[in-house]
C-alpha positions in Angstrom: 46.7 -19.3 -16.0 47.0 -15.8 -17.5 49.3 -14.6 -20.3 49.7 -12.5 -23.4 48.5 -14.2 -26.6 48.9 -13.0 -30.1 46.4 -14.4 -32.7 47.1 -14.3 -36.4 44.3 -15.3 -38.8 43.4 -13.9 -42.1 39.7 -14.4 -41.2 39.2 -11.3 -39.0 36.0 -12.6 -37.5 37.7 -15.9 -36.5 40.6 -14.0 -34.9 38.3 -11.7 -33.0 36.2 -14.6 -31.7 39.3 -16.5 -30.5 40.7 -13.3 -28.8 37.3 -12.6 -27.1 37.0 -16.2 -25.8 40.6 -16.2 -24.5 40.0 -12.9 -22.8 37.1 -14.3 -20.9 39.5 -16.9 -19.5 41.9 -14.4 -18.2 44.3 -13.9 -21.1 45.4 -10.7 -22.7 44.7 -11.5 -26.4 45.0 -9.5 -29.5 44.2 -10.6 -33.1 45.9 -9.7 -36.4 44.9 -10.6 -39.9 48.4 -10.5 -41.5 51.7 -12.1 -40.4 53.6 -9.0 -41.5 51.6 -6.8 -39.0 52.1 -9.4 -36.2 55.9 -9.5 -36.7 56.1 -5.8 -36.5 53.9 -5.8 -33.4 56.1 -8.4 -31.7 58.9 -5.9 -31.7 56.7 -3.4 -29.7 54.3 -5.6 -27.7 55.8 -8.7 -26.1 53.7 -11.8 -26.1 54.0 -15.2 -24.3 52.6 -17.3 -27.1 51.6 -16.9 -30.7 48.5 -18.7 -32.2 48.6 -18.6 -36.0 46.6 -19.9 -38.9 48.5 -22.1 -41.3 47.0 -20.9 -44.7 47.3 -17.2 -45.1 48.1 -14.8 -48.0 51.5 -13.3 -48.1 53.7 -14.9 -45.4 52.3 -18.4 -44.7 51.8 -19.8 -41.2 54.8 -22.1 -41.8 57.1 -19.2 -42.8 55.7 -17.0 -40.0 56.4 -19.8 -37.5 60.0 -20.2 -38.9 60.7 -16.5 -38.6 59.5 -16.3 -35.0 61.6 -19.3 -34.1 64.7 -17.8 -35.8 64.4 -14.5 -34.0 62.7 -15.5 -30.8 63.6 -19.1 -30.1 61.8 -19.0 -26.7 58.5 -17.9 -28.2 56.1 -21.0 -28.5 53.9 -21.0 -31.6 50.6 -22.9 -31.8 49.6 -23.6 -35.4 45.9 -24.0 -36.4 44.5 -25.0 -39.8 41.4 -26.3 -41.5 43.5 -28.6 -43.6 44.8 -31.0 -41.1 47.1 -33.8 -42.3 50.2 -35.6 -41.2 52.3 -33.7 -43.8 51.2 -30.3 -42.6 51.7 -31.3 -39.0 55.2 -32.4 -39.7 56.0 -29.3 -41.6 54.7 -27.1 -38.8 56.7 -29.0 -36.1 59.8 -28.9 -38.3 59.4 -25.1 -38.6 59.5 -25.0 -34.9 55.8 -25.0 -33.9 55.1 -26.0 -30.3 51.7 -27.5 -31.0 49.3 -28.2 -33.9 45.5 -28.0 -33.8 42.9 -28.4 -36.6 39.6 -26.6 -37.3 36.8 -26.6 -36.3 38.7 -25.4 -33.3 37.7 -26.4 -29.8 38.3 -23.5 -27.4 39.1 -25.8 -24.5 41.7 -27.6 -26.6 43.2 -24.2 -27.6 43.2 -23.1 -23.9 45.0 -26.2 -22.8 47.6 -25.8 -25.7 48.1 -22.1 -24.8 48.5 -23.0 -21.0 51.1 -25.6 -21.8 53.0 -23.3 -24.2 53.2 -20.5 -21.7 54.3 -23.0 -19.0 57.0 -24.3 -21.3 58.2 -20.8 -22.1 58.5 -19.9 -18.5 60.4 -23.1 -17.7 62.8 -22.5 -20.6 63.4 -19.0 -19.4 63.9 -20.2 -15.9 66.5 -22.8 -17.0 68.3 -20.1 -19.1 68.3 -17.7 -16.1 69.6 -20.5 -13.8 72.3 -21.4 -16.3 73.6 -17.8 -16.2 73.3 -17.7 -12.4 75.3 -20.9 -12.1 78.0 -19.6 -14.4 78.3 -16.5 -12.3 78.5 -18.7 -9.2 81.3 -20.7 -10.8 83.3 -17.6 -11.2 82.7 -16.5 -7.6 84.4 -17.7 -4.4 81.2 -19.1 -2.9 81.4 -22.8 -2.2 77.8 -23.7 -2.2 74.9 -23.2 -4.6 71.5 -22.1 -3.4 69.0 -19.2 -3.5 66.1 -20.7 -1.6 65.1 -19.1 1.7 66.3 -22.0 3.7 69.8 -21.9 2.1 70.0 -18.1 2.4 69.4 -18.5 6.1 72.1 -21.2 6.3 74.6 -19.0 4.5 73.9 -16.2 6.9 74.5 -18.6 9.8 77.8 -19.8 8.3 78.9 -16.2 7.9 78.0 -15.4 11.5 79.7 -18.4 13.2 82.7 -19.0 10.9 85.0 -16.7 12.6 84.2 -18.0 16.1 86.3 -20.7 17.8 83.1 -22.6 18.9 82.3 -26.1 18.0 79.7 -26.5 15.2 77.3 -29.4 14.9 75.9 -30.0 11.4 72.8 -32.1 11.0 71.0 -33.2 7.8 70.0 -36.2 5.8 72.7 -38.2 3.9 73.8 -36.5 0.7 72.8 -32.9 1.7 76.4 -31.6 1.7 77.4 -31.5 5.3 81.1 -31.6 4.4 80.7 -28.7 2.1 79.3 -26.7 5.0 82.2 -27.7 7.1 84.7 -26.6 4.4 82.9 -23.3 4.0 83.2 -22.7 7.7 86.9 -23.4 7.6 87.5 -21.2 4.6 85.8 -18.3 6.3 87.5 -18.8 9.6 90.7 -17.4 11.0 92.2 -20.9 10.6 91.7 -20.9 6.8 95.5 -21.0 6.2 95.8 -24.0 8.4 94.8 -27.7 7.6 91.3 -28.9 7.2 91.1 -32.6 8.0 88.0 -34.8 7.7 87.3 -38.3 8.9 84.2 -40.5 8.5 83.6 -42.1 11.9 81.5 -44.8 10.3 84.1 -45.8 7.7 86.7 -47.4 10.0 86.6 -50.3 12.4 86.5 -49.4 16.1 90.1 -50.9 16.6 91.5 -48.4 14.0 89.5 -45.3 14.7 91.3 -44.5 18.0 94.7 -44.8 16.3 93.5 -42.7 13.3 92.3 -39.9 15.6 95.0 -39.8 18.3 97.9 -41.6 16.6 100.0 -44.3 18.1 103.6 -45.0 19.2 105.8 -47.7 17.8 104.9 -51.1 19.3 101.5 -50.1 20.5 100.0 -53.0 18.7 101.2 -55.7 16.2 101.4 -53.6 13.1 102.6 -50.4 14.8 106.1 -50.5 13.3 106.7 -46.7 13.8 105.2 -43.7 15.5 102.2 -42.2 13.7 100.6 -38.8 14.2 96.8 -38.9 14.5 94.4 -36.6 12.8 94.2 -34.2 15.8 97.9 -33.6 15.4 97.6 -33.3 11.6 94.8 -30.7 12.0 96.7 -28.7 14.7 95.9 -25.0 14.2 93.1 -25.8 11.8 89.8 -27.7 11.7 88.8 -31.3 12.2 85.6 -32.6 10.8 84.2 -35.6 12.6 81.7 -36.8 10.0 79.0 -39.3 11.0 79.9 -38.7 14.7 76.7 -40.6 15.7 78.6 -43.8 14.7 81.4 -43.1 17.2 82.0 -46.2 19.3 80.8 -45.9 22.9 84.3 -46.9 24.2 85.9 -44.0 22.3 83.3 -41.3 23.4 84.8 -40.5 26.8 88.3 -40.3 25.3 87.1 -37.8 22.7 85.3 -35.8 25.4 88.5 -35.5 27.4 90.4 -34.2 24.4 87.7 -31.6 23.8 87.9 -30.5 27.4 91.6 -30.6 27.9 92.9 -29.9 24.4 95.4 -32.6 24.8 95.7 -36.0 23.2 97.5 -39.2 24.2 98.6 -41.5 21.4 97.7 -45.2 21.6 100.4 -46.9 23.6 102.0 -43.6 24.6 102.4 -42.0 28.0 103.0 -38.4 26.9 100.2 -35.8 26.4 100.4 -33.7 23.3 98.8 -30.2 23.2 96.5 -29.6 20.2 94.6 -26.5 19.0 91.8 -27.8 16.8 88.4 -26.5 16.0 85.9 -29.3 16.0 83.1 -29.6 13.5 80.8 -32.6 13.9 78.3 -33.9 11.4 75.6 -36.6 11.4 72.5 -37.7 9.7 71.3 -39.4 12.9 69.1 -37.9 15.6 71.7 -37.7 18.5 69.0 -36.6 21.0 67.3 -39.9 20.5 70.6 -41.7 20.8 71.3 -39.9 24.0 67.9 -40.9 25.4 68.6 -44.5 24.3 72.0 -44.5 26.1 73.9 -44.9 22.8 75.6 -41.5 22.9 77.0 -39.7 25.9 75.0 -36.6 26.8 78.0 -34.6 28.0 79.8 -35.3 24.7 76.7 -34.3 22.7 76.5 -30.9 24.5 80.2 -30.4 24.0 79.9 -30.9 20.3 76.6 -29.2 19.8 77.5 -25.6 20.8 76.2 -24.2 17.5 73.9 -26.3 15.4 73.5 -25.9 11.6 70.7 -27.9 10.0 70.9 -28.7 6.3 67.5 -28.9 4.5 66.8 -31.9 2.3 66.9 -31.2 -1.4 63.2 -31.7 -1.8 62.6 -28.6 0.4 64.9 -26.3 -1.7 62.7 -25.5 -4.6 64.4 -24.1 -7.6 67.8 -24.9 -6.1 67.3 -28.3 -7.7 67.5 -26.8 -11.1 70.4 -24.6 -10.1 72.4 -27.6 -8.9 71.4 -29.6 -11.9 72.7 -27.0 -14.3 75.9 -26.7 -12.3 76.5 -30.5 -12.5 75.6 -30.4 -16.3 78.3 -27.8 -16.9 80.8 -29.7 -14.7 80.4 -33.1 -16.2 80.0 -31.9 -19.8 83.4 -30.1 -19.5 85.0 -33.1 -17.7 83.8 -35.6 -20.3 84.1 -33.3 -23.3 80.4 -33.6 -24.1 78.4 -31.0 -25.9 75.6 -30.9 -23.4 74.5 -27.4 -22.5 71.6 -27.8 -20.2 68.2 -29.2 -19.4 65.0 -29.3 -21.5 61.9 -27.9 -19.9 60.5 -31.4 -19.5 63.6 -32.7 -17.9 63.6 -29.8 -15.5 59.9 -30.5 -14.6 60.8 -34.1 -13.9 63.7 -33.1 -11.6 61.4 -30.8 -9.7 58.7 -33.5 -9.2 61.1 -36.2 -7.9 61.5 -36.5 -4.1 65.3 -37.0 -4.0 65.7 -39.3 -1.1 69.5 -39.3 -1.8 69.6 -35.5 -1.9 72.3 -33.6 -3.7 74.5 -36.7 -4.0 71.8 -38.5 -5.8 71.2 -35.6 -8.1 74.9 -35.4 -8.9 75.0 -39.0 -9.9 71.9 -38.9 -12.1 73.1 -35.8 -13.9 76.5 -37.4 -14.6 74.6 -40.4 -16.0 72.4 -38.1 -18.1 75.3 -36.1 -19.5 77.0 -39.4 -20.6 73.8 -40.7 -22.2 72.4 -37.5 -23.8 72.0 -37.6 -27.5 71.2 -33.9 -27.8 72.5 -30.5 -26.6 69.9 -30.6 -23.8 69.1 -33.4 -21.3 65.7 -34.8 -21.9 63.5 -37.0 -19.6 64.6 -40.0 -21.6 68.2 -39.4 -20.3 67.0 -39.7 -16.7 66.3 -42.8 -14.7 62.7 -44.1 -15.0 61.9 -43.3 -11.3 62.9 -39.7 -11.9 60.8 -39.5 -15.1 57.7 -40.1 -13.0 57.3 -43.8 -12.3 57.3 -43.2 -8.5 54.7 -40.4 -8.9 52.4 -42.6 -11.0 52.6 -45.4 -8.4 51.8 -43.0 -5.7 48.8 -41.6 -7.6 47.5 -45.2 -8.2 47.8 -45.8 -4.5 45.8 -42.6 -3.8 43.2 -43.7 -6.3 42.7 -47.0 -4.5 42.4 -45.1 -1.1 39.9 -42.7 -2.6 37.8 -45.5 -4.0 37.8 -47.1 -0.5 36.7 -43.8 1.1 33.9 -43.4 -1.5 32.5 -46.8 -0.7 32.8 -46.3 3.0 31.4 -42.7 3.2 29.5 -42.0 0.0 29.9 -38.8 -1.9 28.0 -36.7 0.7 30.2 -37.7 3.6 33.6 -37.1 2.0 35.6 -34.2 3.3 36.8 -31.2 1.3 40.4 -31.1 0.2 41.1 -28.4 2.9 39.3 -30.4 5.5 41.3 -33.5 4.6 44.6 -31.7 4.8 43.7 -30.1 8.1 42.7 -33.5 9.6 45.8 -35.2 8.3 48.1 -32.5 9.6 46.3 -32.9 13.0 46.7 -36.7 12.7 50.5 -36.4 12.1 50.9 -34.0 14.9 49.1 -36.4 17.2 51.3 -39.3 16.1 54.5 -37.2 16.7 53.2 -36.0 20.1 53.2 -32.4 18.9 56.8 -32.5 17.6 56.5 -30.0 14.8 59.9 -30.7 13.3 59.1 -34.4 12.9 55.6 -33.6 11.6 57.0 -31.2 9.0 59.4 -33.9 7.8 56.7 -36.5 7.5 54.3 -34.1 5.7 57.1 -32.9 3.3 56.8 -29.3 4.5 59.4 -26.9 5.9 58.6 -25.8 9.4 57.5 -22.3 8.3 54.9 -23.9 6.0 53.6 -26.1 8.7 53.2 -23.2 11.2 51.3 -21.3 8.5 48.9 -24.2 7.9 48.4 -24.7 11.6 47.4 -21.1 11.9 45.2 -21.3 8.8 43.3 -24.3 9.9 43.4 -23.3 13.6 44.6 -26.7 14.6 45.0 -27.0 18.4 47.1 -29.8 19.7 44.7 -30.5 22.5 41.7 -30.8 20.1 43.0 -33.2 17.5 41.0 -36.3 18.3 39.1 -35.8 15.1 42.2 -36.9 13.3 41.4 -40.5 14.3 38.6 -40.5 11.8 41.1 -41.1 9.0 43.0 -43.9 10.8 
């Protein structure tokens, strides 16, 4: 890691030695002998981290640290001293120091402390930037949050298809925000002034779903005491979202197909056809192509629904959008519950970025609501997050990898073990073989987006017809 380091030590030779050694490790380092000079230089020459001696004439290291924290709260300070004790360590930390090291100073320990301090500064600046970005977003008419390439591509697609009358098919894992996309399409369409109606096809029993969609007439069944308009009639002129359409009963599928083709509905128990003008948006977390092949979903209905497909990426593939969404939820729940929570600590942000988010945005929202309620400080810390988000799952995964590595060492010996790149190349080939060359499925298993997978395939020159070597790791 590189960065700009300011060193302050009244021992000029010590300061020069530290600066020289840090420079050999890729840092831009400059040494000062007096805190007053360093403070003046900070106004002219920005730095990423300050390393200061504790016992100096004039302004002491503790006072120097305090002044930096007061005027530059994002500037991490590493304090070093030859008089290490619990009391001086506590005093330095209370003054705002990021870390505390004692002489004789180990250059490797200093390098690690500087690396961590720079990383912490960058994370804090990123969280601060994202907080401003989310605030700007809250004041804009945009419905969804995201700056990652996959989300930008999705937003462009939404803008391109929103004004068309074509049916849209939204796919993605549970919790990725499929209904938000449907609402965004409706708001940007020519039907925006008309109703938006949504129904979860998996939430109602088969016997009620038909009546809910198409309505019924009085006496159609035991509890039908009066006529009732279905959702198609309620959404007339607007948009109807058929959420989890993959759970639509087989008996109802041909009736829905007829409505889509004829634009007419027949209420349950009725004999009159009713004209409806509705734009259909369907959404599902299921693989409908597989359901079609298995005979569980009508192929003609699938093609009728899937005129334009929008695919939502899982949260784990959205990079810093995780932090953007987290800050948005912090602001929302802090305001709703009247809590003085303003954001995320750098450590909490790191934990959120490391977690896999199987429940996607819905899971993130729930955990941030929990954290806002439990937070004891202005910032959410890792302790406010569930244990599995704090890293338990990652530790378990690493332990499993350690066991596997030990097994490989015993089986192959150090000389026979592949390089990391060789291992990755062979495993990618193995997954491609298991998925019969289906790159979308392979990317999902590997945790890559498709662009990354294509890039790695090109890099390693993996040919689908020459992947038998992957069997070596079975």
